C-alpha positions in Angstrom: -48.6 -25.8 -6.4 -50.6 -23.0 -7.9 -50.1 -21.5 -11.3 -49.0 -18.0 -9.8 -46.2 -19.2 -7.4 -44.8 -21.7 -10.5 -44.7 -18.7 -12.4 -43.3 -16.5 -9.6 -40.7 -19.7 -9.3 -39.9 -19.2 -13.1 -39.0 -15.3 -12.7 -36.9 -15.2 -9.5 -34.8 -18.0 -11.3 -34.6 -16.0 -14.2 -34.2 -12.1 -12.8 -32.5 -13.6 -9.1 -29.1 -14.8 -10.8 -28.7 -11.6 -12.8 -29.0 -9.5 -9.7 -26.7 -11.6 -8.0 -24.1 -10.8 -10.7 -24.9 -7.3 -10.1 -24.6 -6.6 -6.5 -21.2 -5.8 -5.6 -20.6 -7.0 -2.2 -18.2 -3.6 -1.0 -20.8 -1.3 -2.2 -23.7 -3.0 -0.5 -21.2 -3.2 2.9 -20.4 0.6 2.4 -24.5 1.5 2.1 -25.2 -0.6 4.8 -22.9 1.4 7.1 -24.4 4.4 5.4 -27.9 3.3 6.9 -26.6 2.0 10.2 -25.1 5.3 10.7 -28.5 7.3 9.6 -30.4 5.3 11.6 -29.1 6.6 14.8 -30.8 10.2 14.6 -34.1 9.2 13.6 -34.0 6.9 16.6 -32.9 9.4 18.6 -35.7 11.5 17.3 -38.1 8.8 18.5 -36.6 8.8 21.9 -37.0 12.2 22.2 -40.7 12.0 21.4 -41.0 9.5 24.0 -39.5 11.3 26.6 -41.3 14.1 25.9 -44.5 12.1 26.2 -43.7 11.2 29.8 -42.6 14.9 31.1 -45.9 16.3 29.8 -47.5 13.2 31.9 -45.8 14.0 34.9 -47.1 18.1 34.5 -50.3 16.7 34.5 -50.1 14.5 36.9 -48.8 17.3 38.9 -51.4 19.4 38.0 -54.2 17.4 38.8 -52.9 16.4 42.6 -52.8 20.5 43.2 -56.0 20.8 41.5 -57.2 17.8 44.2 -55.0 19.4 47.1 -57.4 22.6 46.3 -60.6 21.2 45.9 -60.3 19.4 48.9 -59.3 22.5 50.9 -62.4 24.4 49.7 -64.8 21.1 50.5 -63.4 21.4 53.9 -64.0 25.0 53.9 -67.4 24.6 52.8 -68.3 21.9 55.3 -66.9 24.0 58.1 -69.1 27.2 56.6 -72.4 25.2 56.9 -72.4 25.4 53.1 -73.1 21.9 52.0 -74.4 23.1 48.6 -70.9 24.4 47.8 -68.9 21.4 49.5 -70.6 18.8 46.7 -70.2 21.4 43.6 -66.6 20.7 44.7 -66.9 17.2 45.2 -68.3 16.3 42.0 -65.3 18.2 40.7 -63.0 16.2 43.2 -64.2 13.0 42.1 -63.5 14.0 38.2 -60.1 15.4 38.9 -59.4 12.1 40.9 -60.1 10.1 38.0 -58.2 12.0 35.4 -55.1 11.6 38.4 -55.6 8.0 38.1 -55.6 7.7 34.4 -52.4 10.1 33.9 -50.9 8.5 36.5 -51.2 5.2 34.7 -50.2 6.7 30.9 -47.1 7.9 33.1 -46.4 4.6 34.0 -46.5 3.0 31.1 -44.8 5.8 29.5 -41.9 5.4 31.3 -41.5 2.0 31.0 -41.9 2.8 27.0 -38.9 5.5 27.5 -36.7 3.1 29.7 -37.4 0.3 27.0 -36.5 2.7 24.3 -33.3 3.5 25.9 -32.3 -0.4 26.3 -33.5 -0.6 22.6 -30.7 2.3 21.8 -28.2 0.4 23.4 -28.4 -2.6 22.0 -28.8 -1.2 18.3 -25.6 1.0 18.7 -23.7 -2.1 20.3 -24.7 -4.0 17.4 -24.2 -1.1 14.9 -20.5 -1.1 16.2 -20.3 -4.4 15.8 -21.9 -4.6 12.1 -19.4 -1.8 11.4 -16.4 -2.9 12.2 -17.2 -6.1 10.7 -18.3 -4.8 7.5 -14.7 -2.7 7.6 -12.8 -5.3 8.0 -14.4 -7.1 5.2 -14.1 -4.2 2.8 -10.4 -4.3 4.4 -10.1 -7.9 3.7 -11.5 -7.3 -0.1 -8.8 -4.6 -0.6 -5.8 -6.8 -0.1 -7.7 -9.5 -2.0 -7.9 -6.9 -5.1 -3.8 -6.6 -4.5 -3.5 -10.2 -4.0 -5.3 -10.7 -7.4 -3.3 -8.6 -9.1 -0.2 -9.9 -7.9 -1.1 -13.2 -9.2 -1.9 -11.8 -12.1 0.9 -10.2 -12.8 2.9 -14.1 -11.3 0.8 -15.5 -14.0 1.7 -13.5 -17.2 4.9 -13.9 -16.8 4.2 -17.5 -18.0 1.7 -16.3 -20.2 3.4 -13.8 -22.3 6.6 -16.4 -22.2 8.7 -13.9 -19.8 9.7 -16.5 -17.1 11.0 -19.4 -20.4 12.8 -16.1 -21.9 14.9 -14.9 -18.6 15.4 -18.7 -17.4 16.5 -18.8 -20.9 19.0 -15.6 -21.2 20.7 -16.5 -18.1 21.5 -20.1 -19.5 23.4 -18.5 -22.4 25.1 -16.3 -19.8 26.0 -18.9 -17.6 27.2 -20.8 -20.7 28.9 -18.0 -22.3 30.9 -17.3 -18.9 32.2 -21.2 -18.4 33.1 -21.0 -22.0 35.5 -17.9 -21.1 36.8 -19.5 -18.0 37.7 -22.3 -20.4 39.5 -20.4 -22.9 41.4 -18.7 -20.1 42.6 -22.1 -18.1 43.6 -23.3 -21.9 45.4 -19.8 -22.7 47.1 -20.2 -19.8 47.9 -24.1 -20.0 49.6 -23.3 -23.5 52.0 -20.8 -22.2 55.6 -21.9 -20.7 55.0 -20.4 -17.3 58.2 -22.6 -15.9 60.3 -21.1 -18.4 59.2 -17.7 -16.9 59.7 -18.5 -13.9 63.3 -19.4 -14.0 63.9 -16.5 -16.5 62.5 -14.5 -13.6 64.6 -16.2 -11.3 68.0 -15.5 -13.0 66.9 -11.9 -13.4 66.7 -12.0 -9.6 70.1 -13.8 -9.6 72.1 -11.5 -11.7 70.7 -8.5 -10.0 71.6 -9.4 -6.9 75.5 -10.1 -8.2 75.4 -6.7 -9.7 74.6 -5.2 -6.5 77.2 -7.1 -4.9 79.9 -6.2 -7.4 78.8 -2.8 -6.8 79.3 -2.8 -3.1 82.9 -4.5 -3.6 83.8 -1.4 -5.4 82.5 0.7 -3.2 84.0 -1.1 -0.4 80.7 -1.2 1.6 78.6 -4.1 3.1 79.1 -7.8 3.4 80.3 -8.9 0.4 80.5 -13.1 1.2 77.4 -13.6 -0.9 75.1 -14.5 1.3 72.0 -12.5 1.4 71.9 -10.6 5.1 71.2 -7.4 6.0 74.8 -5.2 6.0 75.5 -4.2 9.2 75.4 -0.9 11.0 78.8 -0.2 11.6 81.0 2.1 9.5 84.4 1.0 8.1 87.3 3.1 9.1 88.0 3.9 5.0 84.7 5.4 4.9 85.2 7.1 8.0 88.2 8.9 6.6 87.0 10.0 3.6 84.2 11.5 5.4 86.4 13.3 7.8 88.4 14.7 4.9 85.5 15.8 2.7 84.2 17.6 6.1 87.8 19.2 6.2 87.7 20.2 2.4 84.3 22.1 2.8 85.2 23.9 6.0 88.7 25.2 4.3 86.5 26.3 1.8 83.7 27.9 3.6 86.8 29.7 5.2 
């Protein structure tokens, strides 16, 4: 290996890594998309130049063919008029035009082939361009998703780094423990109360209230006073009917 080759490899080993570190894949892909799109107008201009050359060659071929036909008619006219000198002069011109026509046709042949090839190249380029642009855009979208995922990962990692996870779990544990203590105190407080005596007292009050109601019914002479907890019958006693009729009669007398 020569000294220059070894020196070049040394320079690449120094600056190659630095350049790679400075390259931003996102920016490079965006630049590639712009460059691909910028190549389309230049390609269209080149194809237009090739097409213009083909059109000029076609016009020249048509001109030479017309001139060839005109010279041929003049030569024939000179021969018919017994003017060989004129026919010979036009014959030399005819030979020159015929050679130019053959050359122009050959150029038109290659020009037309070049134009068709350029159209095919453009179609292939456009397909490849669209594929590369779609691929680059998908890579850019993946890059944006990766950036968002990295932010989420950083946030989750920061929970543990800053002690948020530990503090959160500790506070939940404390609240759960305090809740359990309060529930235990409530159960102990209920156990210390003589709930059976309270229930007996409540039943006694209900019985006392029932007896009072029965006593009022006996005094009023209404309902069933046998002591059973049955619903009173809907039939109206005779005494109550008489009292009601007397009261209604008095009210009528007073109103008159």
